[in-house]
Backbone bond lengths (Angstrom), bond angles and torsions (degrees), N, CA, C in turn:
res aa  C-N    CA-C-N  psi(-1)  N-CA   C-N-CA  omega(-1)  CA-C   N-CA-C  phi
1 X - - - 1.386 - - 1.575 109.90 -
2 X 1.314 118.82 121.06 1.445 120.66 175.91 1.509 108.36 -148.81
3 X 1.334 112.41 172.01 1.459 119.19 178.22 1.597 105.57 -146.03
4 X 1.323 108.67 148.05 1.539 116.47 174.14 1.502 102.36 -101.74
5 X 1.357 114.59 120.66 1.492 123.06 -178.36 1.541 110.00 -121.84
6 X 1.318 114.45 143.48 1.458 118.96 175.51 1.501 109.71 -101.22
7 X 1.331 114.80 125.34 1.481 122.99 -179.50 1.462 105.47 -126.05
8 X 1.335 121.83 119.71 1.444 126.43 174.86 1.540 111.18 52.53
9 X 1.374 116.16 41.25 1.449 119.55 175.03 1.573 113.75 78.98
10 X 1.347 115.86 7.24 1.524 119.88 -179.85 1.533 106.42 -121.49
11 X 1.303 116.42 136.97 1.433 119.08 178.82 1.540 111.33 -92.88
12 X 1.358 117.02 137.67 1.451 122.53 176.82 1.526 110.79 -130.97
13 X 1.383 114.45 150.49 1.403 119.70 176.47 1.556 105.23 -94.30
14 X 1.324 117.68 117.39 1.462 121.97 -176.44 1.466 108.76 -107.42
15 X 1.322 114.28 127.56 1.533 123.03 177.02 1.531 104.64 -128.24
16 X 1.310 119.07 149.68 1.405 122.88 178.74 1.510 109.69 -66.42
17 X 1.326 113.99 129.59 1.440 123.16 -178.62 1.607 116.73 90.52
18 X 1.310 113.31 -3.73 1.429 120.41 -178.05 1.536 112.26 -91.82
19 X 1.351 112.97 140.07 1.454 120.29 177.06 1.500 111.45 -89.38
20 X 1.337 118.85 135.67 1.416 123.96 177.50 1.492 111.18 -118.41
21 X 1.282 119.00 147.48 1.468 123.42 173.69 1.537 105.84 -112.00
22 X 1.347 115.20 98.97 1.469 122.63 -178.65 1.468 109.62 -101.17
23 X 1.360 116.82 164.48 1.436 122.07 179.68 1.570 107.90 -58.61
24 X 1.282 117.55 153.26 1.464 124.72 -171.15 1.511 113.56 -57.14
25 X 1.369 117.69 128.03 1.434 120.57 178.88 1.568 105.40 -119.24
26 X 1.280 113.73 153.19 1.457 117.85 176.26 1.483 112.93 -87.40
27 X 1.259 118.19 62.90 1.484 125.73 177.27 1.530 110.82 -120.36
28 X 1.281 114.91 152.37 1.522 122.24 178.54 1.548 106.03 -87.74
29 X 1.367 110.60 156.20 1.495 118.09 176.58 1.501 107.08 -63.27
30 X 1.333 114.83 136.63 1.493 121.07 177.62 1.550 113.13 95.87
31 X 1.290 116.81 -11.47 1.485 117.88 177.68 1.529 110.29 -76.83
32 X 1.339 113.46 150.22 1.440 119.75 177.40 1.541 108.02 -101.14
33 X 1.382 113.98 133.99 1.488 119.03 175.82 1.518 110.39 -122.41
34 X 1.275 114.60 155.12 1.519 120.18 -179.32 1.556 107.65 -123.32
35 X 1.272 113.29 135.41 1.531 121.59 179.27 1.524 105.32 -114.73
36 X 1.344 115.04 116.08 1.526 118.50 -174.12 1.510 109.38 -104.66
37 X 1.311 121.50 -0.93 1.445 123.71 179.87 1.536 110.74 -90.79
38 X 1.368 113.78 68.24 1.484 117.67 -176.71 1.511 107.77 -93.19
39 X 1.313 113.36 126.69 1.515 118.77 -175.18 1.560 110.86 -92.31
40 X 1.332 116.15 -30.34 1.458 119.52 -176.22 1.519 111.37 -152.84
41 X 1.329 120.07 143.00 1.477 122.61 175.41 1.504 107.96 -129.63
42 X 1.334 115.27 148.41 1.436 121.89 177.53 1.520 106.56 -137.47
43 X 1.380 114.65 128.11 1.436 121.55 178.38 1.505 110.29 -140.20
44 X 1.407 116.39 102.60 1.432 120.72 179.52 1.502 113.99 57.48
45 X 1.316 118.05 42.60 1.376 124.51 177.11 1.551 114.71 86.36
46 X 1.271 117.06 -3.18 1.469 123.44 178.57 1.471 108.60 -94.48
47 X 1.357 121.19 106.65 1.378 126.58 -171.04 1.516 107.80 -106.79
48 X 1.394 115.27 129.93 1.467 121.43 173.84 1.541 106.47 -116.99
49 X 1.353 115.12 127.98 1.387 122.13 178.73 1.524 106.92 -108.55
50 X 1.350 119.98 129.58 1.419 121.67 -177.77 1.514 113.16 -85.75
51 X 1.356 115.27 160.29 1.470 119.06 -179.93 1.502 107.65 -131.35
52 X 1.305 123.09 81.87 1.454 131.43 -9.20 1.490 114.45 -76.98
53 X 1.303 118.58 -23.96 1.518 119.42 -175.20 1.544 108.99 -122.43
54 X 1.316 117.07 159.82 1.390 120.36 177.86 1.573 108.75 -84.64
55 X 1.282 115.63 124.48 1.479 123.62 -174.47 1.553 108.78 -63.63
56 X 1.275 116.98 129.08 1.478 123.55 173.83 1.505 115.50 80.52
57 X 1.307 118.19 -1.85 1.489 120.48 -178.06 1.497 108.94 -87.98
58 X 1.306 114.84 146.98 1.494 119.09 172.02 1.510 108.70 -155.81
59 X 1.320 115.51 160.58 1.423 125.08 177.65 1.490 109.84 -119.56
60 X 1.306 118.53 128.71 1.519 123.89 179.36 1.513 107.44 -103.74
61 X 1.293 116.63 139.00 1.469 118.92 -177.27 1.547 105.91 -146.06
62 X 1.334 114.97 152.56 1.476 123.65 175.80 1.459 106.86 -107.51
63 X 1.386 113.38 134.91 1.463 118.57 176.97 1.557 108.90 -77.48
64 X 1.285 116.72 130.72 1.491 121.25 177.97 1.541 109.18 -98.55
65 X 1.250 119.53 -53.51 1.493 122.33 -178.91 1.536 113.43 -170.55
66 X 1.324 114.06 166.63 1.432 119.06 172.50 1.528 105.04 -97.99
67 X 1.385 112.86 129.57 1.504 118.49 -177.27 1.559 107.26 -131.26
68 X 1.347 112.52 166.00 1.426 119.47 177.37 1.568 108.04 -108.03
69 X 1.367 116.11 146.13 1.398 121.23 177.57 1.524 111.83 -83.11
70 X 1.322 114.45 -175.26 1.470 120.00 179.49 1.484 112.58 -62.31
71 X 1.295 118.66 151.71 1.465 122.77 174.81 1.513 112.69 -71.33
72 X 1.277 115.01 133.31 1.520 120.92 176.70 1.530 104.68 -113.33
73 X 1.309 114.56 125.08 1.463 120.63 176.24 1.488 110.91 -92.52
74 X 1.334 118.84 134.50 1.437 123.30 177.50 1.561 106.94 -116.24
75 X 1.285 118.37 111.12 1.520 121.30 -177.28 1.513 106.38 -116.33
76 X 1.352 111.22 129.48 1.471 118.20 176.65 1.432 109.72 -122.34
77 X 1.353 121.98 140.14 1.394 126.50 -175.31 1.512 109.08 -151.04
78 X 1.350 115.28 143.13 1.456 121.22 172.85 1.562 104.89 -121.11
79 X 1.285 114.10 117.92 1.441 114.50 -176.87 1.556 115.50 -67.09
80 X 1.307 110.95 147.94 1.551 122.45 -176.05 1.468 114.20 58.03
81 X 1.274 118.82 14.90 1.534 119.88 178.30 1.536 112.65 -114.92
82 X 1.344 118.19 -10.11 1.385 119.40 -179.43 1.506 115.21 79.35
83 X 1.281 117.05 13.21 1.473 122.93 -179.11 1.512 113.71 -99.78
84 X 1.352 114.62 113.75 1.346 120.17 178.14 1.554 110.41 -140.04
85 X 1.329 118.41 129.77 1.536 123.47 -179.96 1.448 107.55 -131.12
86 X 1.331 117.73 135.36 1.479 121.67 177.13 1.503 106.85 -128.04
87 X 1.293 115.85 118.24 1.496 122.55 177.05 1.496 108.86 -119.94
88 X 1.348 118.15 155.22 1.445 122.40 175.23 1.485 108.68 -129.50
89 X 1.384 114.34 157.99 1.462 120.21 -176.52 1.523 108.02 -147.29
90 X 1.358 118.32 142.11 1.444 123.80 174.53 1.493 107.29 -131.60
91 X 1.314 114.60 113.71 1.473 119.98 179.33 1.563 110.33 -74.04
92 X 1.295 113.30 144.40 1.508 118.95 -179.40 1.515 109.04 -99.11
93 X 1.287 115.68 138.68 1.474 125.32 -177.93 1.461 109.90 -132.15
94 X 1.369 115.29 159.71 1.443 121.08 170.16 1.528 108.08 -112.14
95 X 1.282 118.76 126.35 1.432 125.75 -177.68 1.516 105.40 -90.46
96 X 1.393 115.45 126.94 1.472 121.08 -179.65 1.557 105.23 -131.22
97 X 1.431 107.17 149.91 1.490 114.08 175.47 1.542 108.00 -111.89
98 X 1.307 113.81 124.97 1.503 118.82 -175.80 1.575 107.14 -74.91
99 X 1.263 112.09 122.16 1.568 119.56 -175.81 1.559 110.30 -98.33
100 X 1.341 116.89 -30.02 1.426 114.34 -177.56 1.576 110.76 -171.37
101 X 1.354 113.78 156.19 1.487 121.72 177.03 1.533 105.31 -126.30
102 X 1.338 112.79 122.14 1.458 118.02 179.82 1.507 109.55 -116.71
103 X 1.333 115.53 130.11 1.473 121.81 175.26 1.434 112.58 -149.44
């Protein structure tokens, strides 16, 4: 049993007990959040596709923590000019644990 849910413009496959790394939310650790923009649900081979969302379906999740992603290095260089710039970036995410899928 799983659901495809849209969170902040990004689609995620949500299964009970699975941890998701979603874009940063202003929630405290331990809070429960609900996502009602469910695009698709699957239960024992029975697939429901929403138009655009599945009516009455929602995914509940518990916020675990705010975490940072892997470092991405951005290197710029212009040859023969002596121009080199190195920048780094770490995206912030919210880690959630999917507790249930209702439909």
